[in-house]
N, C-alpha and C positions, 0 to 999 in steps of 0.2 A: 609509158602506163605510170601514173604515180601513186606510191606506195602509201597505202593507207596509214601507215605508221608514221611515216617521215614524208608528208606530201610538199610536193613546191608547187605554187601555186599559179601555174601561167595562164596568159590570156590568151594564146593562142591552144587550142586544144590539140591533143594527139590525132584524132580523124582527121584534121586540116591538116596537118604536117605527112599524114600518110597519104592524102590524095597528091600530094607536090611532090613527093617522091614516088607515085604512081604514075603520074599525067605529065608532070614539070620538064624542062629542058633541064639537058645537064647541069646548068648553072643553079636552077632552081633547086632541080633533086640534090644536089651537095650541100647546098644551105638548108636544107628541111631535114637531113640525115644530119647534119652538123648541131642543129637545133635537138634533135631527138636524142643525138649521144649526149649533148652537153647537160639538158636536162636530168637524164640519168647519171650521171657523173655527179654533177651539184646535189642530186637528190642522196647519193652515198656519201658523200662528204659533210653533208650538214648535221649539227648536234644542236641549233637552237632549239628545235620544235620537239619535244618529249613524245613516246608513247601515248598516245590518247590523251595528249596535251593537260595530263593529272595534275603536273607542277607548275604549270605557268604563272599562277599568282605567288608562288613560293619563289619562282624565279625574279618575278618582280620587285619582292621585299630583298630579296639577294642583291639584285643591282639598283636600288635606289640612288645609289651616288650618280648613277648616270640619266637622272629622270631631272625634268624642272617643268614648273607648273605654266609657264608660258611657254607660245610659238616658238620653235627653235628648229630651224633647219639646216641642214648642209647637202650640199650637192658636191658630189665627185666625179671625176673623168676618168674611166677607166682606160684611156686611148687605145680603144681597140684591143686592149688586151685581156685577161681571164683575171687580173688581182683586183681582189675586192678590200677595202672600198675604192681605191685607187686615189688619184689627187685632189685633195680639197679644192673646188673653183669658186665657189661662193656660200658662202655663210650668212647666217640671220643679219638682215639690216645692210649687207653689201649691197653695192650699187649693179644693176644688169650685167650681164656677161654679153661678150660680142657672141655667144654660141646660144642660138636658138635652143637646144636640146635642153641646157643647163637653165635657161630662163623658164619654160615650159613645166620643168619638173618642179623647180623652187615656186613657181605662181601656183601650180594646182596643187601640191602640197601643202601651201597656205591657204586655198580655197578649201581642200580637206579638213583641215584642219578647223577653221572657221566655221565650217558648217554643221560639224558635230558639237562644238562648243557653243557657239551660237543659238542654234537650234533644240540640241539636247542636253547641254550642258556638261559635255565629255570633255575630259582633259587629254586631247591626243589620242593615239591610238590604243594605249593601253589603260587609258583613263588616267594617269600619275604621270601625266605629262611629259610621255616620252617623245625623245628627239627625233625628227624624221629625215633620217637617213634615205640618199637617195646617189643611184650611181648610173651614168650615161655612159654612153659609146662604149657598152661592154661586148668585147669579142670583134670581130670581122664579120660585117654582115648578119649579124646575130639576128635571126627573127622571130622575138619573144619580148616577152615583159613579165616581170616575176617578182612575187612578194618571198623572200626566203625564211622567214621567222623573226628577221633582225633589220631589213631594211628593202629598199626598193631597188631593182636593177632592171635597168633598160637596154636593149639593142636597137641599132642602126636600120633594120631591116635590111631585105634586100634589094631593094629597090625597084623589083620586079613585080612582087607580089604584094609585098608589105612595106608600108614607109616607115619611117623614124617613130619609134613607139611613145614618143613623150607627146605625139601630136594631138593626142585626144585626150582632153581631160577626164573624160568619163572612163576609160582604161585606167587612167592612173587612182582615181577613186574608187573603182573596181579592186583595185589591186591592193591597196592600202585599207579597204574594208576586211578584207582577208585577214589583216593583222586585229581590226576589232573584233572578229569572228574567234580569232585565237585566245582572245583573252576575253571571252566572253562564253557564249552557248560551245564554244570548241568543236562544231559540228565535225562529226568524222568525215574521213575525205572518200566515201565510197557509196555507192547506190544513192538513195534517197535523201540521207543525211548530206551527203555530199554535193548532190544536185542543187539542195537548200543552201549548202556553204555557197556555192557559186551564184544561186540566185539573190540572194543577200548581196553580193558583191555587185551583182548588176544593179540590184535596187537602187543602192545609195551612188553609185558611179553614176546611173540618169541622175538622181536627184541632185547630186553636187553640180552635174552640167547644168541641169533644170534652174538652178538657184544663181548660178554664175551669169545666166543668161535673163535671169528673171522673168522664167517663162511659167507661165501657168500648164496646169496638165495638157489642156483640150491643144495647148500652142507646141509642144515637144515634139520632138520627131520619136523620143523611145527607141532610138537606135544605139548600140553599142559598137565603137571602133569603127565609126563611119569615114574617118578620113584613113586610117590605118589600110584597111584592105582596099589596094590601089583599084582606082577606075569607077566610072558613075553608076549609082545606084546600087553600090556594094556594102556589106558592114559588116562585122562578127555577127552580131547578133539582134534581132529585133523583137522588143519585149510587147508591141501592139500586136504583132502577127508572127509569131513564132515558126518558121518554116521558111521566111520569105527575105532574110537578112542579104542572100546571096542566091541567085536561081541562074540558073545554067551558065556558072563561072566556065570559062573555058579550060580551067585545070580543078576546081575546087568542085565543080559540079552544082548540085543546089544544097542549101541551108536542111540539115536533116531534122532540125528540132521540130519536136511537138507541141501544140499548145493546149493538147486535153489529155487526159488519160487514156482516151478512146485509142491514141496512136503511142503511149508508153513503148518505150525500147527498152524491153526485155535483155541487157546485155548481160554478157561474163565480167567477172571482175577485171580483166584483162583489158576488155575493151571500154575505154575511156573511164576506167573504177567503176565499171557498173554504169556508165550514163552519165555522170556527174554533168559535163557542159551541156550533153544533149537532151537529158530529161530536164533541166532546169529551164527551158521554156515554160512549163508548166505552171510552177510556181510564178515565174516573171509574168505570165500573163494574167494571175490571178490578180497580182500587185496593180498591173496594168488596168485592169477594170473596175477596181475600189478605187484606184486614182482617179479614173474619168468618170466614175460614178459620182465621186464627191466633189470633183472641180476645184477650180482656185488652184491656191499651189501645192503641188502635192506632198510636198515634205511636211505641210502644218497638221495632216490629218493622218492620212495614207502611210506616212512615214514616220510618222511618231507610234502606230500602232505596231509596224514591223520595226520599228528599234526597240521597244519594249519588249516587244516576243524574243528577240533575240539575245536581248542582256538579262531578262528578267523570268522567262517562261523555258525556254528550249533545255533540254539535255543534248548530249553530243550524240546521241543515238535517234536522235528525232527523223519521223519521215512525213511525209507531205499530209497525212491525216492530224497527225500531232500539231504539226504547222499550223494548220487549218482554224484548229479547234483551239489553239493557242492566240491566234490574232483574234480570234472571236471575242474570247474571255477578255484580254486586253480592250478590245475595243467598248465593249461592256463596262470595264471599271474606268474608262477614260470618257467614256461619255454618256452611258448611262445603258441599262438593259433592252431597251426599245428605242433605242436611237437608231438615225437612219446610217448611223455611221456602222453599227452592228451589221444593221440590214445587207447594207453595201458589201461588207466583206461575206457576210455568209452566202449571197447572190453570187459573188465570183467564184467564190470555192467550190459552187455548185456547179458554174457554168462550165469550168474545167474540167468536171466528174470527178474532185476529189473527195466531196460530200453528195 
């Protein structure tokens, strides 16, 4: 379980790891147990993210010497150790590496930076030119990727259930967006505010991938992590149809995400932090419906509404209803009170039974 006061933003949720422990082979079970143990240990040792994120902006000021106003990437290799950040193997402007994971992290970090900069005028993760630091080859067969408040860390996967965690640009975009949320709404990582935290990361992770592929909303797959989860027709999550990202997986079973409030999972704090990964399917689906209703490139209108909502409208304890009303308000400010954009946002939140 992730601690609400000191969360670790992992792409693979605890409920998937638990299924691997329950149903996996000895090798798969061992790797899953290691991932669970490692997440708990890393959470305990972290010091970057403070209680409730109340001092984040003060931290940015205090560390101003570490920031730059232009794209700066550094990719490190942990060499299958637990040492962070590891050995610097590629820095901004350096030629490609012979290591595909290094290049994938480097390229996706740049695509994420350029997305937020060119579409929304954002200066890196913290909006003050934060250096994008990433570490690949963390630990041995580590089956996760996470934003730790300072940088990205990627495992290589176990090779049986999960592939290397740099393989999907939407996963890298997802995790780096946790950093954006950290410096903006700082949504608390439990229950509906935590599900919104996860959902904003899925939204922008998907949009980063769509922009990289030059896809309109109608042409996108709206899947998160379709290459990381090994096997045909499997992905970590589906924004188009939550609950169908993986069906009858031999070890994981079937994706538990709901698409509407009718199937909202009322979980305890120790169960996926009250459902932060599971219930994120509801706001995810609302965004998908808005994007499809408006058509074209989803980052231009739907994405703008969600970005402005995250940055300007939400408090850290926001729930689904507050987020829905905030997106409607932003759509009104951006496009007019009676615009098709406003109607699309209202229609989507009603469709998922939040309004």
